N, C-alpha and C positions, 0 to 999 in steps of 0.2 A: 485544595488543588491550587498548585500555582498558576497565576493568570499571565498571559502576556504582557509584554511592556508595551502597549498601546503602538507598535508598528516599529517600537526604536529598532534601529539598525545597530548591530555589533559592530564596535570597530575592526574584527579580524573575519568581516563578512556576514551578508545576511543568507537566513535559511531560511526558504519558503518552502511548505508542503504543498503538494497538489494531490487531492484529493478525488481520485474519478467516481463519481456516484451518480452516474446516468445510464448503468446498464439497467435491463430489464429484468433479469434475473429468472429466466424462464426454468432453469432447472430446480430453484427452490421452490415452486410451484405458488407462488402467492400472488395475489391481484396488483399489487404495488409494487414499485421499482425495489430491487432488493435492498438499497441501501436504507429504504426508510422503513423495512420491516424492524418491530421493536423486539430486543433481545432485553430480558430482565425489566422491562417496563420502558426502555429509551431505544429512538432507531439507532441502527447500527452506525448511521453516519455520525450522530451525535455522539456516540462511544468512542469511535475511531479519532473523532476531533479532541475530544477531552484528554484522549490519550496522547496525542501530540502535545496539548498544552501542559500536560501533568509533567512531560519530559524535562521543561525547561531549557530545550535546546532548540528551539523553533520559533522564528522571529515573525512569521506570518503563514496563514495558511488560506488556501484556496479551494474550495469546494466547487466540483463542476456537477452540475445536475441537470435534467430534460426542461427545458424550456417552461413546461407547466407547472414543475416544482419549484421555482425559484422562491416565490413567497413563502411556501410552506417550509422549505430548507432554512430561510431566513428567521421564521418563528422558531423552529425548534432547535437551533444550532446555539450552541453558549453566546451570550453577549461579549462580544469583544470587536475593538476597533481592527484588531488584527485578523479576524476572521472573516474572509468575504466568499460571496456565492457569485457564482458564475454559470452563463448555461454551457452544457458541454455537447457532445456531438453523438451521432449515432452509432460510432465504432468507440472504443476505449483510446485508439489513437488519437482521434479526433478531439475526444475531450482532454487528454493531455497537453495536445497543441493550445487548446483553448485558455489552459490554466498556464502554459510558458508565456503566450502572449498579456496575460493578466499582471505576471509579476517579473518584467524585463530587469528590475534591478536586482534580482538575485546572485548570490554569490555560489549557492549551492541548492540543489532542488532534492528534497525527498517526493517520491511518487509512493503514496500508501495506497492501500484499496480500503474502500469504505467497508467491504465485506471481511477483513480483518481487524475485526472491532474490538477484539479481547487482547490485542498486542500490548505487552506491558511498557510502558514508558521509557522503562529501563533499556530495552532494547532499541528504542528509538533513538535516546540518549548517546549509547554505543557506536550506531551507525553514523551520527554527526561528529562524533570525536573522532572518527575513522578519516571522515572528509576533512578535518581540519589539521591533521595529523600530515595531510598532502595524498591522502590516496584519491585518485579519480573517480570511481566508481567501487561502490562498495553495497554488498549484500547481505541480507541475513540466511542462513542455509542448515538444516537438518540432515544428517544421514537418512539414507534410506533404507526402512527394513524391510519391506518385502522385494522377494525376487523381481525384475523386470526383464520382460521377453519383447522384443523386437518380434512384428509379425508382418506378414504380407497383406495383400489387399485381399485374399480369400481367408485371412485367419489364421494360417499356418506359421509357425515358430521359424524365425529365419536367426535367430540368434540372442545369446544370454550375456548383455555387458554385465562386468565385473561391479557389483553392488559397491563394493569398498571406495569406487571412484564416482560413485554418483551422491548428488545431495537434491532434497527438494528445497525450491529457493522459495523465501517469505518476502515480505513488505516490512517496512517501507526500505526503498532500493534507492541509495543517495548517489548522486553525483556531481560532479564540477560544473557549475552552470553552462559555459560555453560548450562543454563536450556535449551534455544532453539537448541542447540546442541544434548542434551540428547533426546528431543521429536523427533528428526530427525534421532536420531541413532535406536530408536524404531522400530521392525518390525511388518507389519501388521496390521499397523493401519492406518486409514482414517480419515480425518475432512475437511471442508468446509473450514475453513482458519486456520493459525499458530497457533491463540488462541485456538482452538479447540484441536490441538495436545498436547500442554502445558496442557490444562484441564485434558487430560488421564494420566496424572502423577500424577494427584492429587493437582496441584498447583493453590493457587488461583488467579484469573485474575481481575485486577482492571478496573473498566471502569471510563472513565472520559467525560465530555461533548462534543459530537463530533460537526461538522458545516454541515449546508446543502450544502455548495459547495464543500464538500468531497464526494460527490456524485459519483456512478461510471458510465462511460459511456460503457454502456452495448450494448442498442439498436440505432437505428437510431433517435426515439425520444428523448433519453439521449443525442444524439451528436447535434440534434437540440438547446435543451436546453444550453449544453456546448458553441454552438456559438453563442445564444442569450445573455448567461452570459458575454461572452467577448465583444461582441457588444455595449452594454450600461450598465452604472454604473447603471443607474436607476434600470433595471430589477437585477443587482449584489444584491442589496439593497434589492430589492423584497424577493429575492429567500433566504437570511440570516435572513430574519424574522420568 
């Protein structure tokens, strides 16, 4: 596996990956925070960080964890001068703000969910390549397979969006550093992902083809699938199709 170059900065701009790992993961039904749940013998957060390192496209990695898990995170993450652990916040947005504060030198940020632990390094490298090509905001996306319905508070269907125009968005989500900082300085705004905050600034977000292996491990079924993927190369190939 390629190792980071001891925090060396690239002449064309430092790439810093922010890894929110402070969520409690209630839906997963585990006793420990989701990022620390093992998959194939390794905690999700370690797998996610290893993927970032293996991409060869990231200069520094900031991992945001609950205060009581800082020492545990330092012990379990790959030893590298370029991997740092800071205290995250009660909400994801607070954790990302903590990561931004810990890496003010970045030219580009990647925000990558620890729960997307099996994200291929090649996908990470493609996001960075798009940023370096001049795009301000880049996200991986997959076509939506299911029919989607909008419903009202009573559960009655109010509409059926055209599935051809819908995408499921993954991470890492990449941004020019100044743009992401501006998005997080805005007051009273809410979104379900970082790209949503950037969209509120009126910036166009570019999508690139995502990867099925970048799925988010959120439920017990997701965890079972992740174990199965790591247990058999034949299943990994099937998931990637």
